[in-house]
C-alpha positions, -999 to +999 in steps of 0.1 A: +503+086+147+536+100+166+534+113+201+535+149+189+509+147+165+488+130+193+491+155+217+484+184+188+449+162+185+444+169+221+456+207+223+432+216+194+401+199+209+401+201+243+375+224+256+394+254+280+358+259+297+358+236+326+323+253+334+307+235+309+277+215+324+286+175+329+264+150+315+261+121+344+269+086+326+245+061+336+252+024+328+234+022+293+253+052+284+286+044+296+284+014+272+274+037+241+299+062+251+327+028+254+312+014+221+324+050+208+355+052+220+366+022+210+356+031+174+370+056+174+409+050+189+404+015+167+399+035+133+426+065+139+451+050+170+452+013+167+489+011+171+487+028+203+461+005+216+482-025+208+512-011+228+494-004+262+507-034+273+541-034+289+542+002+272+539+032+297+543+060+275+517+045+255+492+038+284+498+079+292+489+087+255+457+064+252+445+080+285+451+112+274+427+106+239+403+093+265+405+126+287+401+144+254+369+126+241+353+123+280+360+162+284+344+169+247+315+154+257+313+164+292+311+136+308+308+126+345+297+096+368+278+103+401+298+103+432+326+093+411+360+118+399+365+124+368+400+105+367+380+076+380+356+078+348+392+080+325+405+049+345+374+029+341+371+036+304+412+027+298+408-003+317+378-016+296+393-004+263+430-010+265+435-034+301+412-056+314+387-042+327+382-043+371+406-075+368+436-051+362+429-040+400+435-078+414+459-083+389+487-059+399+477-065+435+511-087+448+485-101+472+466-122+451+481-155+435+448-167+416+419-148+398+391-172+386+365-165+370+334-190+368+313-169+347+308-132+335+296-125+371+310-148+394+345-142+403+372-154+428+403-139+441+428-166+455+457-151+484+482-175+501+456-180+529+422-174+520+394-166+489+370-146+486+340-137+455+347-104+447+316-078+442+327-068+407+317-081+377+317-080+339+290-060+322+275-090+299+284-125+286+299-109+257+317-082+279+339-111+295+340-133+266+358-100+248+380-093+276+391-131+278+399-129+243+419-098+246+439-116+276+447-146+255+460-124+226+488-112+246+502-145+243+499-152+204+467-174+210+435-165+196+401-182+210+375-181+187+346-206+175+373-232+160+393-227+194+373-221+221+397-235+247+437-223+255+465-215+275+481-179+273+502-154+291+493-119+303+530-106+310+558-118+329+547-146+354+509-143+347+500-174+327+462-175+318+437-202+310+402-196+294+370-211+275+346-197+258+315-207+240+304-231+221+323-252+251+302-237+277+269-223+275+265-185+261+251-172+290+284-179+309+303-157+286+337-172+302+358-193+325+393-183+332+420-189+352+450-162+358+476-179+377+507-152+391+541-161+398+560-146+424+589-130+409+612-132+439+634-159+449+627-178+482+663-188+500+664-222+518+660-199+553+628-190+542+617-222+527+626-242+560+610-215+583+579-218+569+583-256+572+579-261+533+612-285+535+638-291+560+675-277+558+689-316+547+661-316+521+668-285+506+707-290+505+702-331+490+682-318+462+711-292+457+740-317+456+717-339+433+720-310+406+752-298+410+767-331+407+750-345+376+722-361+389+686-350+371+657-342+398+616-338+388+594-320+410+559-335+409+522-317+423+490-305+415+485-266+406+495-242+429+514-266+448+547-245+450+568-263+417+580-233+401+588-215+436+609-247+443+624-246+409+633-214+410+647-216+446+672-248+436+682-231+406+693-197+426+715-223+450+735-241+426+770-233+421+776-200+397+796-223+372+770-244+362+749-232+327+712-229+331+691-232+301+652-225+311+622-233+289+591-220+299+556-204+281+560-170+299+590-157+319+585-172+356+624-180+367+642-152+375+673-165+388+702-141+374+723-128+400+742-099+396+774-082+421+773-046+430+786-032+397+756-049+378+779-075+367+761-108+359+775-140+380+758-168+372+752-184+335+715-184+324+701-188+291+662-181+294+638-193+267+602-193+256+579-210+235+559-196+207+524-208+203+511-201+167+480-216+145+507-215+121+524-251+124+554-234+109+557-208+130+550-224+163+580-232+183+570-258+211+591-266+247+602-296+227+620-275+200+634-255+224+649-285+244+663-299+212+680-267+209+693-270+239+720-291+234+735-267+211+748-247+239+764-267+266+742-266+295+748-283+324+714-285+339+681-279+314+648-267+326+617-276+310+597-257+340+566-281+332+570-313+314+542-324+288+534-342+260+570-349+236+587-328+259+589-356+281+602-382+258+629-356+248+637-350+285+642-386+291+665-387+264+684-357+272+688-373+309+703-405+297+731-384+275+747-367+305+722-336+311+709-329+342+673-320+340+654-301+366+616-304+355+582-299+368+552-319+357+515-327+373+510-358+393+493-370+428+523-386+441+561-394+435+556-428+421+528-419+399+548-392+389+569-419+369+537-432+355+528-397+342+563-396+323+557-427+307+522-418+296+535-387+284+563-407+263+540-430+250+520-402+236+552-391+215+547-422+193+577-442+204+578-477+199+597-490+229+581-516+255+566-501+286+592-517+304+623-508+286+608-471+283+602-472+326+636-484+330+648-453+308+626-427+327+641-441+357+680-437+347+673-404+336+652-392+370+666-407+398+651-382+422+617-376+422+601-349+449+565-345+455+547-310+464+514-303+480+495-276+490+472-287+523+442-279+535+452-252+556+471-234+524+506-242+535+528-260+507+553-290+517+578-313+501+555-344+510+583-367+499+617-375+480+616-403+462+646-425+446+639-447+419+658-480+421+644-509+395+614-517+379+600-550+383+586-565+351+570-597+367+542-572+388+552-544+366+560-524+392+583-497+405+609-502+433+623-476+450+631-458+486+609-429+506+639-409+511+622-383+532+590-375+542+568-354+556+542-368+583+508-357+587+498-364+628+466-340+626+449-306+622+435-279+644+402-260+635+390-230+635+367-216+663+335-222+640+349-257+641+343-264+601+376-246+586+411-261+588+432-236+607+466-257+607+476-291+596+500-306+618+533-326+612+568-328+608+598-338+578+615-369+584+645-389+568+629-426+558+656-440+543+695-433+528+703-434+493+714-463+476+751-468+470+746-466+430+737-433+437+765-422+461+785-437+436+772-414+408+775-385+430+808-392+438+817-396+401+805-366+396+827-349+420+808-341+450+826-338+479+827-377+500+819-361+536+785-344+519+779-382+503+782-396+533+757-380+554+732-391+531+746-426+520+745-458+540+765-463+568+784-491+552+792-475+518+826-467+511+845-446+481+853-472+449+832-499+465+826-525+441+792-522+418+800-488+412+785-475+379+771-447+367 
């Protein structure tokens, strides 16, 4: 139905007599009217409902229709304004109920639902349980299913668990019965990625890393050395990826692969002209295999676009094997992955490569991984909620006798202690400092030099006895 037709409906039906006695809406009555509204809008204005996410004009039109229904039924709520009732109807019908309020709060980092009536909101430095809840387990399941559908994922009894996205920079993971009890309704986690770029100065001011660490990683990416960034969920991997990509040279062609748009690194001049070279791509999950576009598909496609840096923002499953092959064929890779420390990150990549069905031996595969990712960063969120670059590690070789990785920790964050809050139970601050532990290998120094890095920059990180052209040079 067109915008004009909708307003004709409203103008023809709205009662202009504002002195009509209002019917106070109790909880039971609210849900009765909510169901009536849902049935009416779904039958007559389904297309409008489907466009409400991301379309402000559609939102306005649907709210006008809700206002029409509310007015014609003379509805009101005790101690609340008429418009608050309209907003509540709208959030339940087209939005995500009370979740909307926190979803669009820029200070909120996560929204976690443990049950239909147990919701947590997480900020950068604290978390708390909110008073709001869904009206029932079924209400929670319905809203969660709606969240998942935005990203093209359907949750049902056949597939009761999944990952999706709601909008740019907002990821959602959810579970519904039968893998959880029906009395719980739904379990979900909404994670928001901040769209702004943190500069090196901001990262160093918060002691996330040092200037030397940041510049070293930037030098690697600018000169053909791939970097992995490992850590747990909410450790700040994506933030670091964005900051590093925003700092690399403008002439580097960057190809980004994500499930939902979280990387915002386009730079424009005062005239609005884009200065750097970025290709953004997104996966498309689909129940029909022939329509599914995976991260591995996009990574294979990247080779045709002549990228200098390929960014599989989250490396998992078969993507790891494709990334290793790309890293060994002259492409620079910057990838995030889940691991508990820098060394274990290599084992994690090995496991993911083995899951792809490769028949290579583990020893050979590990050597290929080390060649593809010479540098591994480990990032962590400490108990005081601060995020730190805990290690920057260089992989040197694989010892087949002991089946172990051999390498050097180049930089490390050293924890010295902690400060407690006045209640003596909670941690107020973790005490520590960043330090350089060792120099890069001569092999890595030669690789940087062969890829055009300025010799004086290399000398800041290389052993004192390294010199350009030293015997043993190879890429």
